[in-house]
N, C-alpha and C positions, 0 to 999 in steps of 0.2 A: 739193597745199602749195606755199605761195610759195617760190622760189627762195632767199630770204633766211634759210629756216629748215632745220635741219638734221634728219634723220629719225633719226641714229644718235648724236648726242649735243650737248651744250649749245652754243649758238650766241652769239656775244658781239654787244651792243649798246653802242656807244661813247656817252659822254655829252659833248654840247658846250652848255655854257651861255652864250647869249649875253648875258644880262645880267650885270653886274659884281659882284653881291651874293649869290651862290651860298654855300651853308652849306660848301660844300667847298673851292671853289677860288677865292676872291675875288680879283678883278682890278681894276686902276683901267681899262684899257682895254676899248671895245667895237666895235673896227674890224671892219665884216662881211668886209673881205678876210681878215685875221686869223683870224677865226672860220671863214672857208672854207677855210683853210690846215689849221686844225686839224683840222677834219672830214675832209679828204682824207688827212691824216696817220692817223687813226684808220683808215680802211679798208686802209691799207698795212700798218698795225700787226696787222691781224686782225679788224676789227669789218665784221660782215655787216651791221649795220643803224646809222645813225647817228640819235641821239635829241637833236633840238634843243628848247631850251627858253629862254623869255625873261623867265620869272618865278620867282622863289625863292619855293618853297614854307614857309619861316620864319615864325614867327607874327607876329615884331616887326618886319617889313617892310610896306611897304604894297603895295596892289595895283597892279598895272601896267596904265594906260589900254590897253584893247585895241588902238586905234590905233598906239598906239607898240610893241604886241606885235608887230603885222602889218610895220611898218614894218622893223622888226628882223630877223624871221624869214622873210619872203618873198623876198628877194634870195637868201640862202642856199639855202633851198629850190629856188629855180628853176635855180640854179648847178649844185647837187648833182643835181637831178632831169634834166638834161640830160646827165651823164656816167653817168647808169645807176646812181647810188647809191640803196639802200635807204633812205628816210627816214620817220623816226617824229617828231612834233611833239609835246612834252608840254604841252596847255593843257585847260582846260575852257570856254573862251568861245567861243560860238555864232560871233561875227565873226572871231575868230581862225582857227577851224576851217575854216570856209567859204574864208578866203583861202589857207591853208596846201595844204588839199586841190586848190583851184583850182590851184595853184603845181605841184604834184605829188608832195606827201607821199604814201607810201603806207600809214601807219599813224597814227590819231589816238590819242594814249596821254593817257588822261583819269584823271587820279589822283582825282578829285573824289566818285567813286561816283553819276554820273550827276547831276549837279548841273542839267545843262540837257539835256532831251529832244531839243533842236534839233539838238544835236550830233550827235545817233545818226541823226537825219533825212538831215543832210547828210553824214554818213560814209556811209550807205547810198545816197544819189544819187549818189556818187563811185566807188562798188564798192570802198573802201577798207576797211582792218582797223581794228578798235576795239579798245582794251585797257580791258578791264572791271575796275576795281580795287575791292576790298574797303575800304570805307571808310564809318564810321559817323557821321564827323564831316563837317564844312563845310568847303571851301577856308580854310586860314589858322587853323583850329580844331585845338587839339591837345588830344586825350582820352587822358589816362593814368590810368585808373582800375582799380586791381588788381581791384575786384570787379565791373568792367563783364560779364565773360563767365561763365558757367559752364563753358561748353566752346568756347574761341575758336575752335577749327578746326572744329566743327560751325557755328559762328556764320557762318564764311567760304562754309561749302559750302550754309547756308540763303539766304545773300545772292546767292550765284551763281546758285541756282535761281531764284530769284525775278525775279531783274533779267536774265537769260538770256530768260526768258518776256515779260518787259517789253520788252526790245530787239526780240523778234521781233514785237510789235505795232506797233513803231514802223518796223517796215521792214528790220530789221537782220537777215540771217540769222545764225544761230548758228556757222554754219561761217565766219564773217569777225570772231569773236571772238577776242582773247588774254585769258586770266585772270591776273589780277596780286593775289595774295593781300594786299598791302598790307602790306609790312614798315614798320615804327613808325607806320602810319597808325591811329589811332583804336586805339593797343595800347600797353601797356608794354613795355619790353624784354623781360621775361619772357614776354609773351603772342607777342610776335615769336618768341621762341625757340621756345616749344611748337609754333608753325605751321609753323617751318622743320624742326622734328624729325618732323613727321607729313607730310612731304611725300607719302610713300606713299599716306595716307589721302585726300588731296587727288585725287592723278593718277587714282586708281580710281574717284573719283566723275562726273570729266568726260572728254569726249573731246577739249576744245579744247586748244590749244598753251597754254603758261605764259610768262609774265614772270617774274622776280624781280629787283626793283631795291634790289639787296643792298650796294651800294658805298657804303663809309664811312658807314654808317647809325648810328642811337645804339645800337642793340643791339650793334656792334661796338664803342663806345665804352665803354658801360657793362661790357662783357666785360673790356675791355684797359687802360680808363683812359688812353685815348689819344685826341687831338684828331684831327679828321676828317681832317686832311693827312697823319696818321701811320698811318691805320687800312687801308692797300692790303693788308699782310700778314695782316692778319684777313681783307680782302674775298678774298684767295686761298684761305683755310680753305674759304669759303662756296662760291667758284667749285669746288672740289675735290669737294665735297659732292654738287654739282650736275652735274658734268662727264659722267656717263653716260646722262642723262635727255634722251631725244629732244623734239624740238618742244619744247625749252625756252630762252628768251632770258634771257641773264644781263647786266643793265644795269650797266656798270662805267665808271669814270674811267680807270683804267689799263689800257688794253687791250692795250698791247705787253706788260705783264705778266703779266697773264691768259693772253694768248696762248701766251707762252713757257711758263708753268706747264702748260698743258693739252699743249703739244708734247712737253716732258719727259716728263710722266705718260704719254703713249701710247709714247713709246721705252721706257720702263723697262718698261710693261706687255708690249712685244713687239707693238704695234699699228701701231707705225710701225719705219723703220731708218732707219741711216745706209748709205750706199753705201760698199763696200769702199774706194773712192779718196777718200773724203772727208776734206779736211784743213782747218783754219782759214784764211780770209781773211787774208794778210799784214797787211791794213790793221787787222785787229782785234787786232794785238799790242801789248802795253805799250810796248815797245822794237822795236828791229829785230830782224827775224824772224831764225832761225837759219839758217845757210847749209848 
């Protein structure tokens, strides 16, 4: 098992959008030094893996040229790899996959549902990990049909069964694959909710680790009526749902919030404790500390 994955509970994967047009945190700047600083801060906050992406999955935005994607990603991947940070890169493009894996990325996070078999071969050549995502659509395609599945969780299982066999024929060992059930991908919010509820059924079907990309997603917006930037509290509820699951990556924007939630949860359950002489750091008082 890789050292970036816990076998006792969930592991946090921090999201860093290198592009300025993310659905959840649109920004004006794309300075690589600033994005590198954000990546480092997520590690300090508790992320075991940093997931970098340079293209929005939003259907109304154009596809980024692979050369531009490489130019945005490789300097950050190179710097983080030199510091020993575990790196995932969110892409489905063969040119980008080859460049970031050569620069030191550990995980190729492909949300396309294996759009390009060359990505699999490149991942295998670098002995990296591959995230296999359930997605019946294509990149930049939104499929939200209530009648699409008789049994959406069963479809996820069937998809993984077939694709794991396919990946093996392309040279990628099943023990280098992480399974992502594809929250919101080719699913209605109700279908995504059903998959989330049936996590035990999924876990019983496969031996691979899991990735749940749950942060600020549409299903949370439908449930709460809140915009993406205001969905972190709902995201924490899903973090709690998966907290005790070993070999499970939770992909989140607010790593500090998720880490604090897991810390207090463990303390309240008696899984961790405070030292007898533990006191609040004076720097954390709102006013001058008591004398």
